[in-house]
C-alpha angles and dihedrals in degrees: 000000000000110000149094110327091230095066123072123186089201087076088073122067091209090061097050093113096029128121099212125194124183129208139162123230128218091268093057097254117140114231125200118199127192105210092195098058100021090235119143134185138175142215144170090257133029090250092052092048090051093048090050091048091053090054092046093049090048090053091046092051092049092048094050097042109125093215107091092187115186094310093095093062 
């Protein structure tokens, strides 16, 4: 992971298999990208961007899970 040393994606279960890169855009927002899923998120701080990415990756994983369970009934 290339990012701020104070943020650690291993703190989030949803990012256990992620390859996270961090960047900052021209407006000062911090952007966290998961290279494995292609999911990105942003925040005012690197920690906030990473927290938002974890939530987005979790939602992505749930949405792309092949097991429909009983929810489709």
